NUPAZA-539290 format. One record per atom (N, C-alpha, C): x, y, z; atom name; residue number from 1; residue in three letters. Coordinates in steps of 0.001 Angstrom, whole numbers, always signed. Atoms other than C-alpha are relative to their C-alpha. Layout:
[r [X,Y,Z],"CA",NUM,"ALA"];
...
***
This chain:
[r [+734,+1243,+282],"N",1,"MET"];
[r [-132373,+66485,-129190],"CA",1,"MET"];
[r [-457,-448,+1435],"C",1,"MET"];
[r [+616,+471,-1286],"N",2,"LYS"];
[r [-134655,+64946,-126605],"CA",2,"LYS"];
[r [-556,-1429,-238],"C",2,"LYS"];
[r [+612,+1319,+66],"N",3,"LYS"];
[r [-135563,+61323,-125949],"CA",3,"LYS"];
[r [-1410,+11,+469],"C",3,"LYS"];
[r [+1422,-35,-359],"N",4,"LEU"];
[r [-139290,+60747,-125855],"CA",4,"LEU"];
[r [-453,-1360,+515],"C",4,"LEU"];
[r [+631,+1224,-448],"N",5,"THR"];
[r [-141315,+58169,-123979],"CA",5,"THR"];
[r [-1034,-330,-1005],"C",5,"THR"];
[r [+1070,+465,+931],"N",6,"SER"];
[r [-143994,+56190,-125734],"CA",6,"SER"];
[r [-1223,+910,+80],"C",6,"SER"];
[r [+1163,-916,-169],"N",7,"ASP"];
[r [-146744,+58372,-124233],"CA",7,"ASP"];
[r [+202,+1388,-639],"C",7,"ASP"];
[r [-309,-1312,+609],"N",8,"GLU"];
[r [-145026,+61617,-125318],"CA",8,"GLU"];
[r [-95,-76,-1482],"C",8,"GLU"];
[r [-23,+197,+1436],"N",9,"TYR"];
[r [-144580,+60302,-128849],"CA",9,"TYR"];
[r [-1489,-119,-496],"C",9,"TYR"];
[r [+1407,+114,+426],"N",10,"ASP"];
[r [-148298,+59347,-129025],"CA",10,"ASP"];
[r [-746,+1304,+44],"C",10,"ASP"];
[r [+638,-1300,-44],"N",11,"GLN"];
[r [-149241,+62931,-128091],"CA",11,"GLN"];
[r [+462,+962,-1048],"C",11,"GLN"];
[r [-525,-897,+973],"N",12,"LEU"];
[r [-147202,+64495,-130881],"CA",12,"LEU"];
[r [-896,+27,-1258],"C",12,"LEU"];
[r [+755,-52,+1261],"N",13,"PRO"];
[r [-149099,+65741,-133941],"CA",13,"PRO"];
[r [+903,-331,-1172],"C",13,"PRO"];
[r [-899,+458,+1059],"N",14,"ILE"];
[r [-147304,+63731,-136633],"CA",14,"ILE"];
[r [-431,+567,-1329],"C",14,"ILE"];
[r [+266,-539,+1342],"N",15,"ARG"];
[r [-147118,+65335,-140049],"CA",15,"ARG"];
[r [+151,-1082,-1008],"C",15,"ARG"];
[r [-49,+991,+1036],"N",16,"GLY"];
[r [-147788,+63176,-143090],"CA",16,"GLY"];
[r [+1064,+183,-978],"C",16,"GLY"];
[r [-990,-116,+1088],"N",17,"LYS"];
[r [-145537,+62608,-146099],"CA",17,"LYS"];
[r [-327,+1172,-906],"C",17,"LYS"];
[r [+198,-1059,+996],"N",18,"GLY"];
[r [-145036,+65468,-148524],"CA",18,"GLY"];
[r [-561,+1260,+616],"C",18,"GLY"];
[r [+536,-1267,-415],"N",19,"ARG"];
[r [-146872,+68779,-148245],"CA",19,"ARG"];
[r [-1434,-168,+538],"C",19,"ARG"];
[r [+1297,+267,-544],"N",20,"SER"];
[r [-149710,+67789,-145964],"CA",20,"SER"];
[r [-515,+1324,+681],"C",20,"SER"];
[r [+601,-1144,-607],"N",21,"SER"];
[r [-152107,+70521,-144883],"CA",21,"SER"];
[r [-280,-178,+1482],"C",21,"SER"];
[r [+353,+83,-1479],"N",22,"ASN"];
[r [-153059,+71267,-141266],"CA",22,"ASN"];
[r [-1271,-850,+174],"C",22,"ASN"];
[r [+1228,+796,-63],"N",23,"VAL"];
[r [-156542,+69856,-141971],"CA",23,"VAL"];
[r [+332,-1474,-147],"C",23,"VAL"];
[r [-310,+1410,+250],"N",24,"PHE"];
[r [-155043,+66619,-143352],"CA",24,"PHE"];
[r [+645,-607,+1253],"C",24,"PHE"];
[r [-739,+520,-1197],"N",25,"ASN"];
[r [-152733,+66247,-140363],"CA",25,"ASN"];
[r [-939,-164,+1186],"C",25,"ASN"];
[r [+875,+74,-1075],"N",26,"SER"];
[r [-155507,+66965,-137946],"CA",26,"SER"];
[r [-966,-1213,-148],"C",26,"SER"];
[r [+872,+1133,+206],"N",27,"ILE"];
[r [-157776,+64353,-139534],"CA",27,"ILE"];
[r [+711,-1322,+243],"C",27,"ILE"];
[r [-767,+1257,-150],"N",28,"VAL"];
[r [-155055,+61675,-139678],"CA",28,"VAL"];
[r [+388,-277,+1430],"C",28,"VAL"];
[r [-348,+174,-1413],"N",29,"ASN"];
[r [-154132,+62276,-136042],"CA",29,"ASN"];
[r [-1129,-174,+971],"C",29,"ASN"];
[r [+1141,+247,-836],"N",30,"LEU"];
[r [-157701,+61851,-134786],"CA",30,"LEU"];
[r [+54,-1432,+634],"C",30,"LEU"];
[r [+171,+1284,-657],"N",31,"GLN"];
[r [-158159,+59024,-132288],"CA",31,"GLN"];
[r [-1479,-452,-184],"C",31,"GLN"];
[r [+1310,+518,+126],"N",32,"ILE"];
[r [-161234,+56790,-132415],"CA",32,"ILE"];
[r [-950,+672,+1015],"C",32,"ILE"];
[r [+1016,-735,-841],"N",33,"GLY"];
[r [-164281,+58750,-131065],"CA",33,"GLY"];
[r [+239,+1457,+10],"C",33,"GLY"];
[r [-298,-1435,+88],"N",34,"GLU"];
[r [-162644,+62162,-131541],"CA",34,"GLU"];
[r [-587,+615,-1228],"C",34,"GLU"];
[r [+613,-646,+1118],"N",35,"ALA"];
[r [-164180,+64737,-133839],"CA",35,"ALA"];
[r [+765,+1309,-292],"C",35,"ALA"];
[r [-681,-1236,+396],"N",36,"LEU"];
[r [-162972,+67815,-135707],"CA",36,"LEU"];
[r [-992,+908,-762],"C",36,"LEU"];
[r [+849,-975,+721],"N",37,"LEU"];
[r [-164783,+70952,-136823],"CA",37,"LEU"];
[r [+936,+770,-924],"C",37,"LEU"];
[r [-737,-770,+1028],"N",38,"ILE"];
[r [-163446,+72408,-140089],"CA",38,"ILE"];
[r [-852,+1188,-383],"C",38,"ILE"];
[r [+715,-1225,+312],"N",39,"GLU"];
[r [-164490,+76001,-140514],"CA",39,"GLU"];
[r [+317,+437,-1424],"C",39,"GLU"];
[r [-132,-432,+1360],"N",40,"GLN"];
[r [-164974,+77720,-143881],"CA",40,"GLN"];
[r [+1419,+713,-223],"C",40,"GLN"];
[r [-1289,-715,+206],"N",41,"LYS"];
[r [-161844,+79893,-143295],"CA",41,"LYS"];
[r [+1147,-969,+8],"C",41,"LYS"];
[r [-1102,+931,-21],"N",42,"ASP"];
[r [-159720,+76756,-142745],"CA",42,"ASP"];
[r [+115,-804,-1328],"C",42,"ASP"];
[r [+49,+874,+1210],"N",43,"TRP"];
[r [-160754,+75130,-146095],"CA",43,"TRP"];
[r [+17,+904,-1214],"C",43,"TRP"];
[r [-177,-842,+1156],"N",44,"LYS"];
[r [-159492,+76682,-149277],"CA",44,"LYS"];
[r [-297,-712,-1336],"C",44,"LYS"];
[r [+184,+681,+1261],"N",45,"ARG"];
[r [-160120,+73949,-151878],"CA",45,"ARG"];
[r [-1469,+92,-421],"C",45,"ARG"];
[r [+1294,-5,+652],"N",46,"LYS"];
[r [-163020,+73770,-154261],"CA",46,"LYS"];
[r [-908,-1178,+446],"C",46,"LYS"];
[r [+762,+1166,-429],"N",47,"ALA"];
[r [-164136,+70226,-153315],"CA",47,"ALA"];
[r [-149,+31,+1493],"C",47,"ALA"];
[r [+168,+53,-1415],"N",48,"SER"];
[r [-165485,+69616,-149847],"CA",48,"SER"];
[r [+1008,-927,+702],"C",48,"SER"];
[r [-926,+821,-716],"N",49,"PRO"];
[r [-163404,+67955,-147099],"CA",49,"PRO"];
[r [-342,-1486,-87],"C",49,"PRO"];
[r [+375,+1378,+121],"N",50,"SER"];
[r [-165373,+64752,-147685],"CA",50,"SER"];
[r [+926,-806,-950],"C",50,"SER"];
[r [-906,+653,+960],"N",51,"THR"];
[r [-163071,+63979,-150680],"CA",51,"THR"];
[r [+1319,-327,+711],"C",51,"THR"];
[r [-1266,+220,-741],"N",52,"LEU"];
[r [-160018,+64323,-148426],"CA",52,"LEU"];
[r [-212,-1139,+976],"C",52,"LEU"];
[r [+305,+1052,-994],"N",53,"VAL"];
[r [-161685,+62125,-145768],"CA",53,"VAL"];
[r [-34,-1399,-738],"C",53,"VAL"];
[r [+79,+1235,+703],"N",54,"ARG"];
[r [-162394,+59369,-148329],"CA",54,"ARG"];
[r [+1410,-422,-455],"C",54,"ARG"];
[r [-1383,+317,+344],"N",55,"TYR"];
[r [-158776,+59559,-149511],"CA",55,"TYR"];
[r [+742,-537,+1186],"C",55,"TYR"];
[r [-657,+466,-1213],"N",56,"ILE"];
[r [-157526,+59133,-145934],"CA",56,"ILE"];
[r [-532,-1400,+329],"C",56,"ILE"];
[r [+557,+1336,-333],"N",57,"GLU"];
[r [-159935,+56213,-145406],"CA",57,"GLU"];
[r [+658,-1046,-891],"C",57,"GLU"];
[r [-567,+997,+880],"N",58,"LYS"];
[r [-158552,+54415,-148452],"CA",58,"LYS"];
[r [+1443,-272,+319],"C",58,"LYS"];
[r [-1445,+156,-108],"N",59,"ASN"];
[r [-154870,+55042,-147791],"CA",59,"ASN"];
[r [+524,-213,+1385],"C",59,"ASN"];
[r [-545,+98,-1385],"N",60,"HIS"];
[r [-154635,+54992,-143996],"CA",60,"HIS"];
[r [-844,-997,+793],"C",60,"HIS"];
[r [+803,+1011,-649],"N",61,"ASP"];
[r [-157199,+52224,-143128],"CA",61,"ASP"];
[r [-722,+532,+1196],"C",61,"ASP"];
[r [+832,-589,-1055],"N",62,"MET"];
[r [-159332,+54535,-140987],"CA",62,"MET"];
[r [-1439,+146,-459],"C",62,"MET"];
[r [+1372,-287,+383],"N",63,"ARG"];
[r [-163128,+55025,-140891],"CA",63,"ARG"];
[r [-494,+1284,+643],"C",63,"ARG"];
[r [+472,-1273,-478],"N",64,"PHE"];
[r [-164794,+58381,-140523],"CA",64,"PHE"];
[r [-1438,+221,-411],"C",64,"PHE"];
[r [+1257,-560,+469],"N",65,"THR"];
[r [-168197,+60070,-140697],"CA",65,"THR"];
[r [+340,+1505,-240],"C",65,"THR"];
[r [-279,-1351,+387],"N",66,"CYS"];
[r [-168217,+63397,-142402],"CA",66,"CYS"];
[r [-1316,+634,-485],"C",66,"CYS"];
[r [+1167,-621,+409],"N",67,"GLY"];
[r [-170922,+65957,-143004],"CA",67,"GLY"];
[r [+152,+1528,+91],"C",67,"GLY"];
[r [-18,-1438,-119],"N",68,"SER"];
[r [-171539,+69643,-143604],"CA",68,"SER"];
[r [-955,+517,+1030],"C",68,"SER"];
[r [+815,-552,-1012],"N",69,"LEU"];
[r [-173030,+71862,-140986],"CA",69,"LEU"];
[r [-1140,+803,-594],"C",69,"LEU"];
[r [+1152,-715,+487],"N",70,"ALA"];
[r [-176444,+73426,-141422],"CA",70,"ALA"];
[r [+405,+1517,-30],"C",70,"ALA"];
[r [-303,-1392,+122],"N",71,"GLY"];
[r [-176124,+77031,-142629],"CA",71,"GLY"];
[r [+1342,+238,-642],"C",71,"GLY"];
[r [-1254,-158,+719],"N",72,"GLY"];
[r [-172835,+76437,-144422],"CA",72,"GLY"];
[r [+1168,+490,+870],"C",72,"GLY"];
[r [-980,-541,-848],"N",73,"GLY"];
[r [-170692,+77134,-141375],"CA",73,"GLY"];
[r [+1254,-869,+23],"C",73,"GLY"];
[r [-1159,+841,+42],"N",74,"GLY"];
[r [-168232,+74305,-142081],"CA",74,"GLY"];
[r [-346,-1437,-85],"C",74,"GLY"];
[r [+160,+1457,+69],"N",75,"TRP"];
[r [-167851,+70560,-141824],"CA",75,"TRP"];
[r [+405,-646,+1322],"C",75,"TRP"];
[r [-449,+787,-1195],"N",76,"ALA"];
[r [-167614,+68029,-139011],"CA",76,"ALA"];
[r [+414,-1405,-413],"C",76,"ALA"];
[r [-558,+1309,+306],"N",77,"VAL"];
[r [-165447,+64904,-139214],"CA",77,"VAL"];
[r [+191,-747,+1294],"C",77,"VAL"];
[r [-168,+812,-1209],"N",78,"ARG"];
[r [-165477,+62118,-136655],"CA",78,"ARG"];
[r [+598,-1326,-380],"C",78,"ARG"];
[r [-625,+1252,+236],"N",79,"ARG"];
[r [-163237,+59123,-136482],"CA",79,"ARG"];
[r [-803,-1086,+650],"C",79,"ARG"];
[r [+762,+1053,-685],"N",80,"ILE"];
[r [-165273,+55934,-135850],"CA",80,"ILE"];
[r [+629,-1322,+76],"C",80,"ILE"];
[r [-608,+1321,-116],"N",81,"GLY"];
[r [-162825,+53102,-136252],"CA",81,"GLY"];
[r [+1122,-192,-1038],"C",81,"GLY"];
[r [-1069,+429,+974],"N",82,"GLU"];
[r [-160293,+51278,-138361],"CA",82,"GLU"];
[r [-613,-1017,-1011],"C",82,"GLU"];
[r [+412,+967,+1017],"N",83,"ILE"];
[r [-160707,+49216,-141535],"CA",83,"ILE"];
[r [+951,-1163,+118],"C",83,"ILE"];
[r [-831,+1250,-65],"N",84,"LYS"];
[r [-159526,+45608,-141264],"CA",84,"LYS"];
[r [-101,-601,-1384],"C",84,"LYS"];
[r [+5,+426,+1351],"N",85,"LYS"];
[r [-158612,+44682,-144827],"CA",85,"LYS"];
[r [-124,-1469,-148],"C",85,"LYS"];
[r [-7,+1459,+124],"N",86,"GLU"];
[r [-158033,+40967,-144281],"CA",86,"GLU"];
[r [-1430,-468,+213],"C",86,"GLU"];
[r [+1345,+450,-268],"N",87,"ALA"];
[r [-161530,+40541,-142848],"CA",87,"ALA"];
[r [-893,+352,-1166],"C",87,"ALA"];
[r [+770,-438,+1149],"N",88,"LEU"];
[r [-163027,+42479,-145759],"CA",88,"LEU"];
[r [+245,-925,-1185],"C",88,"LEU"];
[r [-335,+890,+1127],"N",89,"HIS"];
[r [-161226,+40296,-148338],"CA",89,"HIS"];
[r [-629,-1377,+216],"C",89,"HIS"];
[r [+586,+1348,-274],"N",90,"LYS"];
[r [-162321,+37097,-146675],"CA",90,"LYS"];
[r [-1485,+27,-110],"C",90,"LYS"];
[r [+1428,-146,+111],"N",91,"GLU"];
[r [-165867,+38329,-146385],"CA",91,"GLU"];
[r [-458,+152,-1430],"C",91,"GLU"];
[r [+401,-173,+1424],"N",92,"ALA"];
[r [-165982,+39437,-150042],"CA",92,"ALA"];
[r [+203,-1309,-738],"C",92,"ALA"];
[r [-191,+1299,+664],"N",93,"ALA"];
[r [-164544,+36007,-151109],"CA",93,"ALA"];
[r [-1102,-923,+278],"C",93,"ALA"];
[r [+1114,+873,-407],"N",94,"LYS"];
[r [-167287,+34222,-149171],"CA",94,"LYS"];
[r [-1226,+377,-732],"C",94,"LYS"];
[r [+1220,-454,+710],"N",95,"THR"];
[r [-170000,+36334,-150724],"CA",95,"THR"];
[r [+49,-309,-1507],"C",95,"THR"];
[r [-116,+325,+1434],"N",96,"ILE"];
[r [-168624,+35831,-154223],"CA",96,"ILE"];
[r [-246,-1506,-194],"C",96,"ILE"];
[r [+164,+1396,+192],"N",97,"GLU"];
[r [-168457,+32067,-153738],"CA",97,"GLU"];
[r [-1427,-469,+231],"C",97,"GLU"];
[r [+1335,+313,-293],"N",98,"ASN"];
[r [-171953,+31984,-152246],"CA",98,"ASN"];
[r [-1016,+492,-1045],"C",98,"ASN"];
[r [+970,-644,+964],"N",99,"ASN"];
[r [-173545,+34179,-154954],"CA",99,"ASN"];
[r [-13,-750,-1285],"C",99,"ASN"];
[r [-42,+623,+1304],"N",100,"ILE"];
[r [-172488,+32023,-157900],"CA",100,"ILE"];
[r [+184,-1525,+199],"C",100,"ILE"];
[r [-184,+1399,-160],"N",101,"PRO"];
[r [-172993,+28238,-158065],"CA",101,"PRO"];
[r [+1228,-479,-824],"C",101,"PRO"];
[r [-1192,+505,+629],"N",102,"GLY"];
[r [-170084,+26035,-159224],"CA",102,"GLY"];
[r [-182,-224,-1520],"C",102,"GLY"];
[r [+232,+250,+1365],"N",103,"ALA"];
[r [-171623,+25084,-162582],"CA",103,"ALA"];
[r [-9,+1349,-835],"C",103,"ALA"];
[r [+66,-1306,+708],"N",104,"GLU"];
[r [-172302,+28755,-163530],"CA",104,"GLU"];
[r [+1403,+628,+18],"C",104,"GLU"];
[r [-1398,-596,-113],"N",105,"ARG"];
[r [-168822,+29801,-162340],"CA",105,"ARG"];
[r [+859,-704,-1086],"C",105,"ARG"];
[r [-786,+734,+1004],"N",106,"LEU"];
[r [-167220,+27091,-164513],"CA",106,"LEU"];
[r [-362,+416,-1375],"C",106,"LEU"];
[r [+417,-403,+1292],"N",107,"GLN"];
[r [-169299,+28095,-167510],"CA",107,"GLN"];
[r [+510,+1444,-313],"C",107,"GLN"];
[r [-496,-1354,+191],"N",108,"LEU"];
[r [-168366,+31792,-167075],"CA",108,"LEU"];
[r [+1525,-97,-188],"C",108,"LEU"];
[r [-1466,+105,+145],"N",109,"LYS"];
[r [-164670,+30776,-166722],"CA",109,"LYS"];
[r [+344,-513,-1347],"C",109,"LYS"];
[r [-281,+534,+1370],"N",110,"SER"];
[r [-164739,+28762,-169949],"CA",110,"SER"];
[r [-381,+998,-1060],"C",110,"SER"];
[r [+393,-1044,+935],"N",111,"ASP"];
[r [-166557,+31515,-171796],"CA",111,"ASP"];
[r [+1094,+1127,-4],"C",111,"ASP"];
[r [-1032,-1020,-144],"N",112,"LEU"];
[r [-163946,+33981,-170510],"CA",112,"LEU"];
[r [+1300,-438,-667],"C",112,"LEU"];
[r [-1227,+474,+625],"N",113,"VAL"];
[r [-161033,+31804,-171716],"CA",113,"VAL"];
[r [-116,+88,-1499],"C",113,"VAL"];
[r [+177,-112,+1469],"N",114,"VAL"];
[r [-162517,+31576,-175189],"CA",114,"VAL"];
[r [+31,+1454,-448],"C",114,"VAL"];
[r [+12,-1451,+276],"N",115,"PHE"];
[r [-163145,+35332,-175246],"CA",115,"PHE"];
[r [+1445,+603,-6],"C",115,"PHE"];
[r [-1357,-550,-178],"N",116,"TYR"];
[r [-159633,+36131,-173994],"CA",116,"TYR"];
[r [+963,-507,-1108],"C",116,"TYR"];
[r [-906,+575,+1022],"N",117,"LEU"];
[r [-157834,+33741,-176387],"CA",117,"LEU"];
[r [-337,+577,-1396],"C",117,"LEU"];
[r [+368,-611,+1257],"N",118,"GLY"];
[r [-159834,+35169,-179301],"CA",118,"GLY"];
[r [+549,+1465,-115],"C",118,"GLY"];
[r [-620,-1355,+12],"N",119,"ARG"];
[r [-158733,+38676,-178298],"CA",119,"ARG"];
[r [+1524,-16,-235],"C",119,"ARG"];
[r [-1408,+155,+77],"N",120,"MET"];
[r [-155167,+37516,-177990],"CA",120,"MET"];
[r [+431,-378,-1474],"C",120,"MET"];
[r [-288,+431,+1349],"N",121,"ALA"];
[r [-155259,+35878,-181462],"CA",121,"ALA"];
[r [-170,+1227,-938],"C",121,"ALA"];
[r [+226,-1134,+879],"N",122,"PHE"];
[r [-156570,+39143,-182982],"CA",122,"PHE"];
[r [+1039,+1147,+268],"C",122,"PHE"];
[r [-848,-1117,-321],"N",123,"HIS"];
[r [-154396,+41687,-181071],"CA",123,"HIS"];
[r [+1486,-318,+121],"C",123,"HIS"];
[r [-1383,+406,-138],"N",124,"LYS"];
[r [-151227,+39644,-180660],"CA",124,"LYS"];
[r [+676,+380,+1354],"C",124,"LYS"];
[r [-579,-428,-1272],"N",125,"ILE"];
[r [-150109,+41717,-177719],"CA",125,"ILE"];
[r [-1089,+956,+627],"C",125,"ILE"];
[r [+1085,-738,-577],"N",126,"GLU"];
[r [-152456,+43273,-175184],"CA",126,"GLU"];
[r [+323,+370,+1446],"C",126,"GLU"];
[r [-168,-422,-1361],"N",127,"ARG"];
[r [-152297,+45262,-171988],"CA",127,"ARG"];
[r [-1062,-712,+835],"C",127,"ARG"];
[r [+927,+771,-842],"N",128,"ILE"];
[r [-153847,+43327,-169079],"CA",128,"ILE"];
[r [-1122,+854,+419],"C",128,"ILE"];
[r [+1059,-887,-360],"N",129,"GLU"];
[r [-155825,+46362,-168043],"CA",129,"GLU"];
[r [-1072,+140,-1111],"C",129,"GLU"];
[r [+984,-57,+1086],"N",130,"ASP"];
[r [-157401,+46613,-171497],"CA",130,"ASP"];
[r [-778,-1249,-143],"C",130,"ASP"];
[r [+686,+1273,+129],"N",131,"SER"];
[r [-158213,+42941,-171488],"CA",131,"SER"];
[r [-1128,-115,+1097],"C",131,"SER"];
[r [+982,+57,-1088],"N",132,"ILE"];
[r [-159935,+43255,-168109],"CA",132,"ILE"];
[r [-1217,+848,-349],"C",132,"ILE"];
[r [+1113,-830,+366],"N",133,"LYS"];
[r [-162023,+46196,-169290],"CA",133,"LYS"];
[r [-868,-583,-1067],"C",133,"LYS"];
[r [+743,+672,+1038],"N",134,"ALA"];
[r [-163039,+44349,-172400],"CA",134,"ALA"];
[r [-811,-1207,+564],"C",134,"ALA"];
[r [+665,+1241,-558],"N",135,"SER"];
[r [-163928,+41190,-170383],"CA",135,"SER"];
[r [-1202,+463,+792],"C",135,"SER"];
[r [+1092,-456,-824],"N",136,"VAL"];
[r [-166012,+43113,-167890],"CA",136,"VAL"];
[r [-1105,+607,-835],"C",136,"VAL"];
[r [+1007,-533,+938],"N",137,"GLY"];
[r [-167757,+44918,-170744],"CA",137,"GLY"];
[r [-744,-1037,-739],"C",137,"GLY"];
[r [+642,+1089,+775],"N",138,"HIS"];
[r [-168422,+41713,-172656],"CA",138,"HIS"];
[r [-910,-817,+871],"C",138,"HIS"];
[r [+824,+766,-968],"N",139,"PHE"];
[r [-169712,+39834,-169589],"CA",139,"PHE"];
[r [-659,+881,+924],"C",139,"PHE"];
[r [+625,-1049,-843],"N",140,"TRP"];
[r [-171744,+42751,-168268],"CA",140,"TRP"];
[r [-1132,-562,+879],"C",140,"TRP"];
[r [+1022,+627,-787],"N",141,"LYS"];
[r [-174417,+40465,-166915],"CA",141,"LYS"];
[r [+500,-620,+1274],"C",141,"LYS"];
[r [-605,+613,-1142],"N",142,"SER"];
[r [-172020,+38848,-164489],"CA",142,"SER"];
[r [+622,+1128,+898],"C",142,"SER"];
[r [-558,-910,-943],"N",143,"ASP"];
[r [-170556,+40515,-161416],"CA",143,"ASP"];
[r [+1451,+328,-451],"C",143,"ASP"];
[r [-1289,-361,+547],"N",144,"SER"];
[r [-167466,+42477,-162422],"CA",144,"SER"];
[r [+1148,-542,+875],"C",144,"SER"];
[r [-1018,+535,-850],"N",145,"SER"];
[r [-165469,+41335,-159333],"CA",145,"SER"];
[r [+270,-1490,-272],"C",145,"SER"];
[r [-166,+1400,+303],"N",146,"ILE"];
[r [-166089,+37668,-160250],"CA",146,"ILE"];
[r [+739,-116,-1297],"C",146,"ILE"];
[r [-630,+77,+1279],"N",147,"VAL"];
[r [-165060,+38356,-163884],"CA",147,"VAL"];
[r [+1513,+330,+162],"C",147,"VAL"];
[r [-1455,-345,-200],"N",148,"LYS"];
[r [-161777,+40019,-162702],"CA",148,"LYS"];
[r [+720,-1111,+663],"C",148,"LYS"];
[r [-687,+1135,-721],"N",149,"GLU"];
[r [-161034,+37208,-160291],"CA",149,"GLU"];
[r [+231,-1174,-936],"C",149,"GLU"];
[r [-152,+1113,+897],"N",150,"LEU"];
[r [-161620,+34571,-162922],"CA",150,"LEU"];
[r [+1045,+324,-1081],"C",150,"LEU"];
[r [-952,-388,+935],"N",151,"PHE"];
[r [-159551,+36590,-165436],"CA",151,"PHE"];
[r [+1459,-202,+489],"C",151,"PHE"];
[r [-1360,+187,-575],"N",152,"TYR"];
[r [-156505,+36653,-163156],"CA",152,"TYR"];
[r [+358,-1498,+129],"C",152,"TYR"];
[r [-206,+1477,-103],"N",153,"GLU"];
[r [-156932,+32926,-162514],"CA",153,"GLU"];
[r [+388,-609,-1450],"C",153,"GLU"];
[r [-215,+524,+1358],"N",154,"ILE"];
[r [-157025,+32297,-166314],"CA",154,"ILE"];
[r [+1401,+431,-493],"C",154,"ILE"];
[r [-1359,-441,+584],"N",155,"ILE"];
[r [-153924,+34402,-167245],"CA",155,"ILE"];
[r [+1126,-679,+803],"C",155,"ILE"];
[r [-1048,+672,-821],"N",156,"LYS"];
[r [-151960,+32827,-164375],"CA",156,"LYS"];
[r [+117,-1481,-479],"C",156,"LYS"];
[r [-13,+1323,+445],"N",157,"SER"];
[r [-152905,+29365,-165588],"CA",157,"SER"];
[r [+565,-104,-1413],"C",157,"SER"];
[r [-558,+0,+1407],"N",158,"LEU"];
[r [-152172,+30139,-169277],"CA",158,"LEU"];
[r [+1481,+243,+4],"C",158,"LEU"];
[r [-1424,-289,-78],"N",159,"GLU"];
[r [-148797,+31591,-168287],"CA",159,"GLU"];
[r [+752,-1185,+525],"C",159,"GLU"];
[r [-709,+1208,-542],"N",160,"GLU"];
[r [-147855,+28532,-166255],"CA",160,"GLU"];
[r [+71,-1107,-1057],"C",160,"GLU"];
[r [+40,+1001,+1068],"N",161,"GLN"];
[r [-148815,+26295,-169228],"CA",161,"GLN"];
[r [+882,+397,-1198],"C",161,"GLN"];
[r [-800,-498,+1119],"N",162,"GLY"];
[r [-146727,+28472,-171621],"CA",162,"GLY"];
[r [-806,+464,-1195],"C",162,"GLY"];
[r [+817,-443,+1134],"N",163,"HIS"];
[r [-149622,+29563,-173780],"CA",163,"HIS"];
[r [+162,+1514,-193],"C",163,"HIS"];
[r [-201,-1489,+96],"N",164,"ILE"];
[r [-149038,+33290,-173005],"CA",164,"ILE"];
[r [+1256,+368,+844],"C",164,"ILE"];
[r [-1103,-561,-783],"N",165,"VAL"];
[r [-146196,+35423,-171671],"CA",165,"VAL"];
[r [-472,+1256,+588],"C",165,"VAL"];
[r [+377,-1231,-619],"N",166,"ILE"];
[r [-146756,+38242,-169214],"CA",166,"ILE"];
[r [+1324,+789,+305],"C",166,"ILE"];
[r [-1150,-900,-227],"N",167,"GLU"];
[r [-144202,+41127,-169235],"CA",167,"GLU"];
[r [-516,+1382,+48],"C",167,"GLU"];
[r [+302,-1368,-99],"N",168,"ASN"];
[r [-144568,+44692,-168123],"CA",168,"ASN"];
[r [-1487,+331,-174],"C",168,"ASN"];
[r [+1437,-227,+3],"N",169,"GLU"];
[r [-148353,+44525,-167563],"CA",169,"GLU"];
[r [-601,-266,-1410],"C",169,"GLU"];
[r [+493,+312,+1284],"N",170,"LYS"];
[r [-148798,+43133,-171108],"CA",170,"LYS"];
[r [+66,-1493,-188],"C",170,"LYS"];
[r [-59,+1432,+246],"N",171,"THR"];
[r [-149569,+39639,-172335],"CA",171,"THR"];
[r [+116,-148,-1599],"C",171,"THR"];
[r [-76,+322,+1441],"N",172,"TYR"];
[r [-148667,+38125,-175680],"CA",172,"TYR"];
[r [+199,-1516,-159],"C",172,"TYR"];
[r [-188,+1409,+289],"N",173,"ILE"];
[r [-148623,+34733,-177375],"CA",173,"ILE"];
[r [+1397,-226,-521],"C",173,"ILE"];
[r [-1383,+148,+369],"N",174,"PRO"];
[r [-145031,+33493,-177636],"CA",174,"PRO"];
[r [+135,-723,-1345],"C",174,"PRO"];
[r [-384,+732,+1234],"N",175,"LEU"];
[r [-143463,+32322,-180915],"CA",175,"LEU"];
[r [+628,-1306,+399],"C",175,"LEU"];
[r [-611,+1319,-314],"N",176,"ARG"];
[r [-142662,+28609,-180837],"CA",176,"ARG"];
[r [+807,-486,-1225],"C",176,"ARG"];
[r [-846,+613,+1026],"N",177,"ARG"];
[r [-139878,+26901,-182762],"CA",177,"ARG"];
[r [-2,-1446,+224],"C",177,"ARG"];
[r [+35,+1497,-97],"N",178,"ASN"];
[r [-140374,+23174,-183404],"CA",178,"ASN"];
[r [+1030,-605,-985],"C",178,"ASN"];
***
């Protein structure tokens, strides 16, 4: 066993969880500005490395550029930065609020409440995921991210008021005894 300094640890090629390939490890360990050439002999999968790069971007908060080389000689991947999720969420929330005026938002929310309660009265018990898909499909003219945001506000409010119960990703109308 050997004790490592911080610099020595930073230089180690860290292997990811599970059965990570050498290509995966090489991409994950790239520093900002560094690039990697993936040759045809190094890549055995059917899909191109761009699918792996997109997976790493989503799960490891990194940004890359990826492209195939002319002549089919392989692929080039370059790390260009990091994704800051908090900034993205704040920016997305601002654009959502700016894109829809208050009166239209309130109208959409009330229409969504009526639609959802009608579904609940018919189905009695419903998976939240199915309700979201149905709501987005029904209100197809509106932005799906706004519909989803309003849907979660609605079910949270209905649950707090005791009109619905949420258990195991399902909602249902509770039986009342008076």
